[in-house]
Backbone as CSV, one residue per row, in Angstrom:
resi,resn,N_x,N_y,N_z,CA_x,CA_y,CA_z,C_x,C_y,C_z
1,MET,49.173,65.280,118.760,48.123,65.349,118.031,48.779,65.832,116.593
2,THR,47.851,64.846,115.385,48.554,65.420,114.417,47.433,66.549,113.791
3,ARG,47.674,67.534,113.121,46.456,68.502,112.694,45.987,68.278,111.912
4,HIS,44.896,68.390,111.024,44.633,68.117,109.901,44.132,69.600,109.542
5,LEU,44.630,69.811,108.227,44.471,71.485,107.650,42.961,71.688,107.681
6,SER,42.661,72.967,108.109,41.275,72.806,107.624,40.908,74.136,106.997
7,SER,40.122,74.839,106.457,39.472,75.809,105.503,39.760,77.362,106.413
8,VAL,39.504,76.682,107.898,39.032,78.157,108.208,40.705,78.131,108.698
9,LEU,41.391,79.676,108.498,42.763,79.634,109.124,42.360,80.741,110.119
10,ILE,42.961,81.223,111.279,42.951,82.132,112.706,44.265,82.131,112.856
11,GLY,44.714,83.495,112.961,46.241,84.110,113.263,45.838,85.331,113.645
12,CYS,47.443,85.398,113.466,47.720,87.566,113.125,49.045,87.632,112.590
13,ALA,49.049,89.106,112.732,49.705,89.592,111.774,51.369,89.617,112.393
14,GLY,52.075,88.772,112.370,53.100,88.796,113.024,53.310,87.648,113.945
15,TRP,54.399,87.092,114.359,53.810,86.052,115.625,55.012,86.619,116.468
16,SER,54.833,87.607,116.865,55.480,87.878,118.117,55.236,87.350,119.623
17,LEU,55.481,86.892,120.229,54.813,86.531,122.115,55.628,87.274,122.893
18,SER,54.432,87.958,123.709,55.119,88.642,125.074,54.777,87.532,125.846
19,SER,55.594,88.461,127.042,55.255,87.159,128.307,54.175,87.013,129.130
20,LYS,53.030,88.230,128.634,51.690,87.876,128.648,51.095,86.885,128.859
21,VAL,51.285,86.294,127.369,50.798,85.590,126.913,51.217,84.009,126.765
22,ALA,52.549,83.814,127.774,53.824,82.905,127.216,53.177,81.399,127.910
23,ALA,52.165,81.677,128.016,51.360,80.088,129.024,51.226,79.480,128.525
24,GLU,50.238,80.458,126.866,49.179,79.986,126.211,49.937,78.913,124.660
25,PHE,51.419,78.973,124.972,52.347,78.312,123.900,53.081,77.399,124.703
26,PRO,53.986,76.577,123.881,54.880,75.393,124.629,55.854,76.562,124.909
27,ALA,56.959,76.213,126.043,57.956,76.768,126.574,59.375,76.876,125.549
28,VAL,59.080,75.776,124.924,60.515,75.927,123.738,60.575,76.058,122.480
29,GLY,61.475,76.562,121.369,61.850,76.602,120.416,61.447,78.346,120.249
30,THR,61.685,78.307,118.578,61.520,80.078,118.457,60.443,80.566,118.100
31,HIS,59.970,81.698,118.670,58.987,82.075,118.649,57.651,82.177,117.565
32,LEU,58.212,81.418,116.535,57.367,81.220,115.009,56.897,79.505,115.493
33,GLU,57.727,78.725,116.138,57.800,77.357,116.552,56.650,77.095,117.286
34,ARG,56.761,77.905,118.172,55.746,78.528,119.447,54.262,78.694,118.831
35,TYR,54.191,79.804,117.972,53.672,80.105,117.453,52.589,78.998,116.809
36,ALA,53.477,78.892,115.545,53.049,78.021,115.090,52.011,76.375,115.444
37,ALA,52.310,76.512,116.801,51.696,74.945,117.650,50.479,75.295,117.959
38,VAL,50.164,76.838,118.030,48.864,76.972,118.305,48.264,77.415,116.957
39,PHE,48.597,78.440,116.470,47.595,79.083,115.333,47.967,78.090,114.428
40,SER,47.382,78.557,113.235,47.019,77.953,111.933,47.486,78.514,111.055
41,THR,47.436,80.084,111.106,48.599,80.424,109.950,48.860,81.415,110.671
42,VAL,49.802,82.298,109.493,50.001,83.850,110.305,50.494,84.402,108.636
43,GLU,50.512,85.958,108.750,50.517,86.766,108.061,51.514,87.614,108.466
44,ILE,52.736,87.412,107.028,54.040,88.147,107.415,53.625,89.192,106.761
45,ASN,54.006,90.628,107.665,53.454,91.703,107.056,55.209,92.472,107.497
46,SER,56.257,91.991,107.181,56.901,92.547,106.991,57.839,92.659,105.774
47,SER,57.279,91.762,104.668,57.437,91.665,103.200,57.080,92.899,102.761
48,PHE,56.217,93.909,103.453,55.882,95.175,103.059,57.114,96.293,102.961
49,TYR,57.546,96.051,104.129,58.782,96.861,104.186,60.222,96.634,103.480
50,ARG,60.383,95.777,103.174,61.506,95.159,102.691,61.321,93.756,102.684
51,SER,62.352,93.258,101.504,62.550,91.797,101.071,63.227,91.396,101.948
52,HIS,62.895,89.796,101.898,63.554,88.582,102.640,64.252,87.793,101.527
53,GLN,65.055,87.081,102.043,66.204,86.476,101.407,65.389,85.460,101.384
54,ALA,65.552,84.698,100.190,64.685,83.473,99.931,65.397,82.030,101.046
55,LYS,66.027,82.316,101.824,66.844,81.449,102.904,65.877,81.535,103.981
56,THR,65.858,82.838,104.033,65.101,83.670,105.357,63.474,82.685,104.975
57,TYR,62.466,82.835,103.553,61.437,81.838,103.782,61.413,80.903,104.268
58,ALA,62.575,79.874,103.456,62.550,78.126,103.559,62.629,78.032,104.993
59,ARG,63.890,79.336,106.033,63.668,78.592,107.305,62.398,79.034,107.625
60,TRP,61.435,79.744,107.809,60.232,79.817,108.323,59.390,78.912,107.660
61,ARG,59.563,78.404,106.397,58.803,77.126,106.024,59.054,75.869,106.987
62,ASN,60.501,75.736,107.133,60.588,73.883,107.784,60.240,74.399,109.564
63,SER,60.092,75.584,109.583,60.144,76.145,111.124,58.856,75.685,111.640
64,VAL,57.473,74.935,110.589,55.958,75.186,111.075,56.085,73.676,110.741
65,PRO,54.684,73.432,111.606,53.540,71.984,110.932,53.574,72.335,109.222
66,GLU,53.049,71.155,109.116,52.676,70.120,107.868,51.338,71.600,107.220
67,ASP,50.460,71.454,108.045,49.786,71.511,107.956,49.435,73.412,108.164
68,PHE,50.081,74.388,108.504,50.436,75.872,109.095,50.312,76.204,107.212
69,ARG,49.836,77.478,107.546,49.244,78.393,105.932,49.965,79.607,106.440
70,PHE,50.863,80.342,105.225,50.883,81.528,105.436,50.583,82.613,104.388
71,SER,49.961,83.853,104.853,49.682,84.443,103.968,50.776,85.933,104.013
72,VAL,51.668,86.535,102.684,52.588,87.304,103.047,51.922,88.519,101.847
73,LYS,52.306,89.605,102.760,52.155,90.970,102.074,52.680,91.385,101.044
74,ILE,52.686,91.521,100.027,52.819,92.592,98.614,53.597,93.195,98.928
75,PRO,55.059,93.480,98.760,55.685,95.102,98.850,55.235,96.258,98.762
76,ARG,55.603,96.878,99.826,54.839,98.690,98.834,55.756,99.285,98.165
77,THR,56.539,98.552,97.808,57.676,99.602,96.602,56.922,98.886,95.008
78,ILE,55.803,97.755,95.115,54.362,97.658,94.350,53.302,98.111,94.299
79,THR,52.828,98.278,95.313,51.602,98.979,95.751,51.571,100.431,95.872
80,HIS,52.653,101.219,96.845,52.660,102.503,97.483,53.483,103.224,96.247
81,GLU,54.982,102.750,96.022,55.443,103.840,95.293,55.411,103.252,94.042
82,HIS,55.013,102.375,93.240,54.929,102.201,91.534,53.509,102.178,91.568
83,ARG,52.609,101.963,92.671,51.231,102.089,92.036,50.321,101.202,91.618
84,LEU,51.192,100.121,91.402,50.521,99.311,90.623,51.287,98.929,89.335
85,ARG,51.942,99.909,88.743,52.204,100.557,87.468,54.052,99.954,87.192
86,GLU,54.590,98.743,86.094,55.722,98.933,85.849,56.645,98.143,86.800
87,THR,55.734,96.856,87.402,55.872,96.085,88.409,56.734,95.001,88.269
88,GLU,56.869,94.654,86.945,57.259,93.037,86.723,58.501,92.846,87.171
89,HIS,59.687,93.346,87.347,60.602,92.660,87.806,60.535,92.938,89.420
90,LEU,59.775,94.165,90.069,59.757,93.801,91.499,58.689,92.933,92.122
91,LEU,57.499,92.324,91.352,56.784,91.270,91.362,57.526,89.871,90.806
92,ASP,58.367,89.589,90.161,59.147,88.456,89.979,60.261,88.126,91.352
93,GLN,60.624,89.639,92.115,61.448,88.815,92.713,60.638,88.868,93.765
94,PHE,59.394,89.230,94.114,58.750,88.753,95.781,58.479,87.579,95.337
95,LEU,57.886,87.422,94.363,57.241,85.766,93.964,58.733,84.726,94.261
96,LEU,59.515,85.159,93.620,60.779,84.366,94.149,60.898,83.858,95.089
97,GLU,61.279,84.981,96.021,61.674,84.742,97.368,60.679,84.086,98.574
98,ALA,59.139,84.878,98.251,57.824,84.306,98.928,57.586,82.845,98.374
99,GLY,57.767,82.518,97.520,57.785,80.983,97.092,58.396,80.010,97.573
100,GLN,59.572,80.284,98.447,59.949,79.573,99.277,59.605,79.077,100.087
101,LEU,58.075,79.440,100.379,57.399,78.809,101.684,56.322,77.685,100.417
102,GLU,56.497,77.491,99.390,56.354,76.251,98.806,54.727,76.073,98.642
103,GLU,54.556,74.634,99.557,52.770,74.410,99.620,52.222,75.303,100.634
104,LYS,53.073,75.557,101.956,52.780,75.991,102.848,51.959,77.557,102.572
105,LEU,52.536,78.172,101.607,51.931,79.860,100.989,50.889,79.282,100.540
106,GLU,49.713,80.431,101.326,48.203,79.822,101.224,47.452,80.923,100.285
107,CYS,48.556,82.680,100.436,47.172,83.736,99.878,48.463,84.650,99.871
108,LEU,48.291,86.018,98.856,49.244,87.071,98.636,47.830,88.296,99.371
109,LEU,48.873,89.128,100.226,47.651,90.284,100.566,48.199,91.542,99.791
110,LEU,47.059,92.674,99.420,47.771,93.706,98.553,47.041,94.446,99.288
111,GLN,47.724,94.836,99.735,46.785,96.178,100.523,46.989,97.695,99.688
112,LEU,46.215,98.283,99.285,46.729,99.303,98.151,46.585,100.757,99.593
113,PRO,47.255,101.868,98.812,47.413,103.400,99.565,45.907,103.799,99.206
114,PRO,45.711,104.401,100.275,44.281,105.178,100.310,44.148,106.218,99.298
115,SER,45.295,106.372,99.380,44.971,107.566,97.625,44.444,107.120,96.576
116,LEU,45.236,105.807,95.910,45.247,105.468,95.047,43.607,105.093,94.588
117,LYS,43.237,105.739,93.183,41.554,105.630,93.078,41.842,104.450,91.931
118,PHE,40.374,103.939,91.718,40.517,102.979,91.078,40.275,103.495,89.513
119,SER,41.551,102.691,88.749,41.789,102.603,87.001,41.535,101.281,86.930
120,THR,40.425,100.965,85.754,39.992,100.049,85.061,40.951,99.225,84.403
121,GLU,41.751,100.066,83.616,43.140,99.780,82.415,44.471,99.866,83.691
122,GLU,44.674,99.956,84.489,45.893,100.019,85.664,45.356,99.093,86.220
123,ALA,44.220,98.919,87.038,44.190,97.247,87.684,43.813,96.391,87.067
124,ALA,43.332,96.249,85.496,43.363,94.750,84.883,45.231,94.535,84.433
125,ASP,45.661,95.811,84.086,47.020,95.290,83.905,47.729,94.545,84.673
126,PHE,47.636,95.226,86.262,48.552,94.305,87.419,47.524,92.909,87.682
127,PHE,46.594,92.912,87.647,46.145,92.070,87.498,45.988,90.384,87.019
128,ALA,46.380,91.042,85.332,46.637,90.249,84.553,48.432,90.049,84.586
129,LEU,48.911,90.708,85.541,50.418,90.517,84.900,50.767,89.590,86.474
130,LEU,50.026,89.602,87.797,49.843,88.715,88.975,49.364,87.282,88.424
131,ARG,48.296,87.375,88.104,47.443,86.026,87.390,48.592,85.218,86.291
132,GLY,49.552,86.131,85.687,50.470,85.574,84.341,51.613,84.796,85.208
133,ARG,51.891,85.041,86.628,52.774,84.262,87.242,52.245,83.462,88.691
134,THR,51.025,83.569,89.218,50.804,83.135,90.008,48.965,82.659,90.162
135,ARG,48.431,81.685,90.189,47.003,81.024,90.698,46.728,81.247,92.119
136,MET,47.942,81.920,93.110,47.753,81.801,94.301,46.436,82.519,94.553
137,ALA,45.825,82.036,95.695,44.715,83.383,96.138,45.400,84.278,96.320
138,VAL,44.736,85.679,96.351,44.940,86.716,96.541,43.915,87.713,96.890
139,ALA,44.244,88.541,98.058,43.016,89.319,98.538,44.076,90.598,98.637
140,CYS,42.707,91.657,98.124,43.005,93.314,97.992,42.371,94.402,98.697
141,GLU,42.909,94.858,99.672,42.706,95.613,100.870,42.784,96.908,100.045
142,PRO,41.488,97.734,99.444,41.938,98.604,98.510,40.813,99.648,99.760
143,ARG,41.869,101.120,99.760,41.511,102.081,100.767,40.589,103.284,100.324
144,HIS,40.453,103.580,99.047,39.886,104.776,98.292,38.274,103.965,97.975
145,ALA,37.358,104.732,98.133,36.357,104.516,97.632,35.784,104.147,95.998
146,SER,36.716,104.905,95.549,36.189,104.747,94.129,36.715,102.473,93.646
147,TRP,37.257,101.708,94.678,37.100,100.692,94.869,36.011,100.010,94.932
148,PHE,35.262,100.452,95.640,33.929,99.481,96.383,33.037,99.852,95.098
149,SER,32.765,99.420,94.014,32.219,100.052,93.036,31.643,98.667,92.410
150,HIS,30.703,98.335,91.258,30.417,97.644,90.364,31.136,96.921,89.384
151,GLU,32.018,98.397,88.861,32.821,98.474,87.813,34.437,97.397,88.442
152,ALA,34.704,97.609,89.899,35.816,97.122,90.315,35.793,95.779,91.180
153,GLU,34.159,95.206,91.027,34.139,94.352,91.697,34.137,93.185,90.965
154,GLU,33.528,93.878,89.467,33.434,92.694,88.382,34.789,91.927,87.924
155,LEU,35.967,93.414,88.048,36.875,92.851,87.551,37.475,91.931,88.366
156,MET,38.011,92.499,89.765,38.308,91.634,90.405,38.219,90.022,90.701
157,LEU,36.720,89.967,90.723,35.669,88.471,90.339,36.518,87.960,88.953
158,GLU,36.950,88.262,88.143,37.592,88.151,86.770,38.260,87.428,87.007
159,TYR,39.233,88.613,87.573,40.762,87.704,88.284,40.983,87.185,89.160
160,ALA,39.816,86.517,89.999,39.808,85.783,91.310,40.493,86.509,92.315
161,VAL,40.197,87.771,92.376,40.904,88.903,93.736,39.864,89.153,94.815
162,SER,40.214,88.740,95.460,38.962,89.136,97.026,39.435,89.690,97.547
163,PHE,38.589,90.737,97.978,37.914,91.772,98.838,38.149,91.677,100.184
164,VAL,39.393,92.345,100.740,39.431,91.965,101.935,38.610,92.500,102.975
165,HIS,37.661,92.025,103.901,36.858,92.243,105.092,37.041,92.961,106.200
166,ALA,37.316,94.040,106.058,38.544,94.624,107.369,37.529,95.474,108.057
167,ASP,38.352,95.590,109.719,37.739,96.426,110.775,38.383,97.201,111.358
168,PRO,38.185,98.520,111.189,37.439,99.257,110.745,37.298,98.914,109.304
169,PRO,35.921,99.115,108.540,35.912,99.104,107.226,36.477,100.651,106.481
170,PRO,37.471,100.549,105.795,38.096,101.983,104.919,36.660,102.876,104.288
171,VAL,35.577,102.204,104.312,34.736,103.277,103.047,33.297,102.425,104.155
172,VAL,32.091,103.191,104.626,30.890,103.129,104.950,30.009,102.493,103.677
173,ASP,29.201,101.690,104.289,28.221,101.247,103.502,28.638,99.955,102.311
174,ILE,29.808,99.461,102.534,30.180,98.407,101.752,29.387,97.723,101.124
175,SER,28.768,96.680,100.053,27.976,95.794,99.402,28.775,95.051,98.454
176,ARG,28.544,94.246,98.725,28.993,93.349,97.808,28.423,92.390,97.354
177,SER,28.190,91.879,95.723,26.594,90.886,95.352,27.199,89.642,95.196
178,ALA,29.101,89.432,95.536,29.825,88.089,94.982,31.045,88.167,95.593
179,GLU,31.188,87.217,96.009,32.453,86.721,96.557,33.520,86.050,96.006
180,PRO,34.480,85.653,95.226,35.575,84.799,95.218,35.426,83.266,96.062
181,ARG,36.108,82.707,96.109,36.344,81.429,96.811,37.226,81.569,98.183
182,THR,37.749,82.668,98.509,38.628,82.959,99.872,37.834,84.225,100.251
183,LEU,37.435,84.089,101.611,37.243,85.234,102.280,38.360,84.987,103.350
184,TYR,38.771,86.917,103.212,39.753,86.904,104.041,39.291,88.360,105.225
185,ILE,39.568,88.219,106.479,38.465,88.678,106.991,40.313,89.305,107.701
186,ARG,39.984,90.782,108.057,41.502,91.627,108.378,41.183,92.415,109.434
187,LEU,41.606,92.290,110.803,41.014,93.012,112.544,41.979,93.971,112.471
188,HIS,41.437,95.187,112.138,42.784,96.210,113.058,42.706,96.572,114.032
189,GLY,41.771,96.347,114.679,41.140,96.948,116.297,40.588,98.004,116.141
190,ALA,39.522,98.281,117.269,38.639,99.378,116.865,38.032,99.547,118.278
191,PRO,37.735,100.781,119.162,37.796,102.466,118.001,39.792,102.399,117.885
192,GLU,40.311,102.116,118.688,41.653,102.312,118.131,42.312,101.501,117.315
193,ILE,42.208,102.023,116.036,43.228,101.027,115.162,44.481,100.477,116.034
194,TYR,44.985,99.413,115.090,45.961,98.570,115.849,46.223,98.322,117.038
195,ARG,45.500,98.900,118.069,45.565,98.917,119.177,44.485,98.075,120.275
196,SER,43.263,98.972,119.578,42.131,98.320,120.533,41.787,96.464,120.457
197,ALA,41.913,96.172,122.077,41.043,94.382,121.584,39.586,95.045,121.326
198,TYR,38.686,93.391,121.077,37.586,93.742,120.441,36.569,92.714,121.643
199,ASN,35.224,93.338,121.830,34.826,92.598,122.876,34.081,91.455,122.401
200,ASP,33.222,90.805,123.399,32.619,89.373,122.770,31.474,90.025,122.002
201,ASP,30.759,90.506,121.520,29.617,90.779,121.108,30.360,90.759,119.402
202,PHE,31.298,91.472,119.078,32.368,91.619,118.161,32.748,90.318,117.658
203,LEU,33.163,89.724,118.332,34.017,88.282,118.283,33.356,86.868,118.051
204,ASP,31.829,87.668,118.774,30.446,86.370,118.761,30.082,87.145,117.004
205,ALA,30.003,88.235,116.371,29.247,88.126,115.610,30.517,87.582,114.463
206,VAL,31.732,87.657,114.493,32.690,87.526,113.483,32.830,85.560,113.357
207,ALA,32.589,84.900,114.662,32.621,83.667,114.641,31.431,83.207,113.803
208,ALA,29.921,83.766,114.072,29.147,83.826,113.276,29.159,83.420,111.316
209,LYS,29.579,84.790,111.487,29.767,85.319,109.917,31.117,84.206,109.270
210,ILE,32.345,83.461,110.061,32.756,82.814,109.159,32.251,81.431,109.371
211,MET,31.158,81.242,110.135,30.331,79.814,110.454,29.110,79.721,109.090
212,LYS,28.745,80.724,108.745,28.187,80.727,107.602,28.717,80.455,106.509
213,ALA,29.869,81.105,106.469,31.010,81.005,105.487,31.324,79.555,104.852
214,ARG,31.699,78.717,105.800,32.269,77.180,105.901,31.431,76.807,104.464
215,ASP,30.688,76.704,104.494,29.855,76.173,102.863,30.319,76.314,101.661
216,GLN,30.610,78.046,101.327,30.697,78.434,100.077,32.027,78.910,100.459
217,ALA,32.751,78.994,100.883,34.126,79.611,100.556,35.252,78.030,100.616
218,ASP,36.200,77.708,99.780,37.577,77.571,99.814,38.599,77.138,100.993
219,ARG,38.319,78.679,101.156,39.590,79.013,102.567,39.073,80.530,103.223
220,ILE,39.022,80.187,104.952,38.711,81.109,105.073,39.824,81.977,105.766
221,PHE,40.571,82.951,106.078,41.254,83.740,106.647,40.867,84.502,107.522
222,CYS,41.098,84.410,108.822,40.654,85.595,109.951,41.829,86.227,110.398
223,ILE,42.605,87.097,110.087,43.966,87.996,111.193,43.600,89.046,111.625
224,PHE,44.248,88.739,113.274,44.063,90.148,114.337,45.157,90.708,113.764
225,ASP,44.789,92.110,113.719,45.858,93.029,113.164,46.381,94.074,114.192
226,ASN,45.510,94.072,115.448,45.162,94.723,116.618,46.190,94.274,117.298
227,THR,47.779,94.409,116.617,49.059,93.622,117.742,49.931,95.100,118.916
228,ALA,49.686,96.301,118.275,50.492,97.431,118.612,50.485,97.259,120.402
229,GLU,49.433,96.993,121.014,49.710,96.884,122.382,49.236,95.176,123.104
230,GLY,49.753,94.309,122.288,48.974,92.916,122.432,47.845,92.416,122.207
231,ALA,46.722,92.986,121.918,45.813,92.290,121.807,45.167,91.188,120.727
232,ALA,46.271,91.453,119.773,45.938,90.201,118.541,45.449,88.725,119.040
233,ILE,46.826,88.603,119.904,46.194,86.945,120.350,45.414,86.297,121.281
234,PRO,45.606,87.369,122.061,43.879,86.979,122.997,42.637,87.074,121.841
235,ASP,42.848,88.162,121.246,41.287,88.289,120.726,40.802,86.771,119.537
236,ALA,42.809,86.239,119.042,42.681,84.817,117.784,42.229,83.999,119.084
237,LEU,42.417,83.697,119.953,42.741,82.357,120.545,41.191,82.348,121.327
238,SER,40.625,83.593,121.605,39.101,83.609,121.763,38.080,83.305,121.069
239,LEU,38.927,83.939,119.555,38.016,83.349,118.316,37.778,82.057,118.159
240,ILE,39.059,81.149,118.373,39.334,80.292,118.178,38.533,78.933,118.867
241,ARG,38.372,79.696,120.354,37.560,78.915,121.020,36.055,78.929,120.706
242,ARG,35.648,79.940,120.164,34.125,80.214,119.752,34.327,79.306,118.747
243,LEU,34.758,79.215,117.502,34.786,78.140,116.563,34.955,76.769,116.823
244,ALA,35.466,76.274,117.952,36.256,74.963,118.699,36.824,74.398,117.565
245,LEU,37.976,74.946,116.742,38.827,74.515,116.038,40.070,73.571,116.913
């Protein structure tokens, strides 16, 4: 059966498949090929820690169906080491590599260190640099309270950068008056981050949030990052069943 590209993309941070979930996937193929037969997207996190050769991204591109889409995490050399400053060469290298995903590259994930405070000048310089090189959807996951301000929100809207809707949230009582056209939900697991599975009530609430946003957003990502003990894939499959995707 041919799948059609959906505005709602549900997947996990990585495509490792354990024996516990093997029955949910085809029996043959690489882990990515088997994963992509069931899910519509994946978040590549390994790009945060190390660069990948262009041919690696090309191989991943050719391993998935035409309607499959990737989100790729921007390297920590840019976010954590250079802290968004003087990143031209690093950004060019990353975009050249990840660009080999071609039309299957749908979003860039920018996760900021908890210690990085919002600076209008530095954030604007980086976003302008980024937007000078790509019109790709960008989702930003800041983790310092100063980013959750009206000034930061306005700047991110100006450059069409979305806030990541993370759980657990990095700051309590987050409110936003507007969103760009990309909704990016990133679920790390709770109460134990990266490990805990989500309960039915939580997944029901996520499904309702996605259904409510479908008419307003061009694209919706929901990525399960609670991978450490294998909860991500069962949770993602459960959400897909709720949404009847």
